N, C-alpha and C positions, 0 to 999 in steps of 0.2 A: 765499453767503448769500442766502436768499430772504426776500421780504416776509412771506409767510404761513409761520410756523414749523411749525405743526401743523394739518393739515387739519380736525381735529375741532373747532377753535375757530371755523370758518367759520359754523357754525349760530347763533352768538351775534349776528350782525350783521343789522340791519334793512336793507331796501332803501330807499335814499334817492335815489341818482343814476339808478336805473332806476325809472320810474313804476310805481305799483302795478298799474295797468291792464295795462301791458306784462308785468310779472312774472306776473300771474294767467294771462295768455294763454300765456306761455312754459311755465309749470308744467303747464297743461292740455295743452300740445302735447308735453310731454316723453315720450321713450321711451328705455329703457335701451340703451346702446350694444351693438352686436352683439359677442358674445364676452365680455361682462361680465354676462350674465344670471344666472350661477350665483354671482356675488359676494354675500356677505351684506350688503354695505354699499350696494348700488345704490339701495335705497329711501331711505336717508338723504340721498343726493345729489339726489333728485328736487326737493326744495324749496330746496336750497342751492347747486346747481352754478352757477346764474346769479350767485351772489355773487362768483364769480371775475371776471366782467365788471363787476359793481358795484365791486369793488376797483379795477380798471383805470380805470373812469370817475371814481371818487373821486380817484385820484392825478392825473388830468388835468383835474379839475373840469369834467367833461362830463356833462350830464344827457341822458337819452334817453327820449322819449315813444314810444308805439306809432306815432304818425303820422310819426315821424322815420325809421323804418326804411328807407324808400325814398329817403332823401337820400344823395347821394354822400359827403358829409362823414362821416355816420354809418357808411356802408359801409366807408370808409377806416379809421375808428376801430376797427371790429370786426375788420377784416382785420389791423390792426396788433396788436390784442389777441391774435389767434390766434398771431402770431409770438412775442409775449411769453410766452404760455402754453407754447409749445414750448421756450422758452429756459430759463435756469437761475435766474431772479430772482423768479418769482411763487410757485410752490408746490414743496415739497421731495419730489416724487415722481418715479418713473421715467417713461420715455417712453410705456410702454404705458398707465399710469394717465392720463397727460395726454391721450393719444389718445382714450380713452374719454370724457373730459370734453369734448374738442373735438367729437366726433361728436354728443354729446347736446345741446350748445349750438347747434351748426350745424343739427341736425335740427329743433329747436324754432323757431329763427329762420326757417328755410325754411318751415315750416308756417304760422307767423304771417304772413309776407310773402305767401304764396300765398293765404291765406284773407282777409286784411284789405286787401291792396293789389292783389290779382289780378295779382301780379307773379310772373314765372317764377323770380325770385331766381337768375338765371344766375350772378352773381358768387359766390354761395354754392355752387351746384351744381358749379361749376368748381374750387372750393377743394378741396384734397386734402392730407391730413396729411403725406404723404411729401414733397410738393413745397414745403411751407412752409419758409422759411428762418427758423429760430428766432433770436431775439435777446434779449439780457438788458438790463434797464434799468440806467442809472447811478443808483443810489440816492441819490447825493449831490445830485442835481438836485431831489429832492422834499422836501416839508415833513417835518421829523423827527417831529412829533406824529402826522401821518397814517400814517407808516410804523410808529410805535409802536402806533397803534390797530389796524392790520391784522396786526401781528405777534402779537396775542393778549395783550398786556400781560405779557411774560415776566419772570420773577423767577428767582432761584436761591438755594439755601441755602449755608451755609458749606462744604459738601462739593461745591458746584457742580452739584447736582442740579436740573435745570430744572423749572419749573412755570409755570402761567399764571393770571392773575387774571381773573375773570369780571366785568369792570367796564364793559363796553360800554354797558349800559343806563344806568349812572351817568353816562357821558359825555354821553348825550343828555338826561338829566333835569337834571343839575346843571352841565353845561357843561365846556368844555375845561380851564380853569384849575383848578377844584376837583378834577377827576378826575386831572390831572397831580400835584397836591399829594397826593391820596389814594394814588395809585400810588407816588410817590417815597417817601412815608413807610413804606409796607408793604414796598417793595423793599429799603430800607435795613434795616428790621427783620429780614426773612427772611435777609438776608446773614449775620447773626450767629447764625442758628439752625442746628442740625444737620440739620433737614429743614424744608421749606416746607409747613406745615400750613395750607392756604388755605381750607377749607370755611367757617369762621366769617367770615373776611374777605369772601369772596364773598357769603355770606348777608346780611351787614350791608349790603353795597353794593347788593344787589338790594332789600333792605328800604327803603333810602333812595330808590332809583329809583321804587319803587311809591308812596312817600309823599312825593314831591318837594314838593308844595304845603304839606304840614304841616311837613316838615323840610327846608327849602331849605339852600343852602350857608351862609347866614348863621347857621344853627344852631350852627355850630362856632366862632363868634366870641363866643358868650355861654355861660359855664359853666352857668348856670341852665337855659337851653333845651337845652343839650347833655345835661345830666343827665336831663331829661324825655324826650329822644329815646332815650337808652340804656334807660331804664325801659320805654318803649313797645316797643322792640325786644325786650327780655328777656321782656316779657309775651307778645308775639306768638310768640316762639320757644318758650316753655314751653307755650303753648296748642297749638301745632302738634305738639310732642312728645307732649302728653297725648292729642291726637286720634289720633295714630299708635298709641299704646299701647292705646287703647280699641278701635281697629280690629283690632289683633292679638288682643285678648282675645275680641272678639265671635265 
């Protein structure tokens, strides 16, 4: 059992535990791993591969600034992250895929250290995928909601067909408690359905996230404001559909 159930959901997460300054430098220093150049998906990983490290930092409640990279404690943290990446608890991919992600993260970190800290990054240069002893995390040691967050908010239908809710933005706009309630309600609903038809559920969640000031979590405690919220959502939805139709006609 892995924390991240489906790698395509990684793109939904913002960087919080890695500073934006560090992330920008890492992305600008990114280069595709040797041997993976012909893959159709490598460009998708450029902006999101460092979210694997973000996930690990979130689990351990450790934040990293660019100026922290030359600290021994952070180097130890990153070294252990590589061990977990090679293990069987972080992402559900084979060893070759994991090695590509390792090389990309290691390469970007090395470039940033050499450029910003004038460091030789010897500890990184001496790191080698084959020599890393992979380890798996004991998931019972971590916060259940954090694990649920990084699992991609999984649900399943009556026929046990898995799907994932796109409610990460809602988590950050409306908070942990409201998002858990929203998730639990829809998870229980889809369990009774033949298939998990999630587009409208995701669309409404993203609508709420974008309009969090107008429609906060308290909206759902008042039937009148809740009605206004749904009307606003339907209006926006129909206007978007109309715009798409007009674009097709033009």
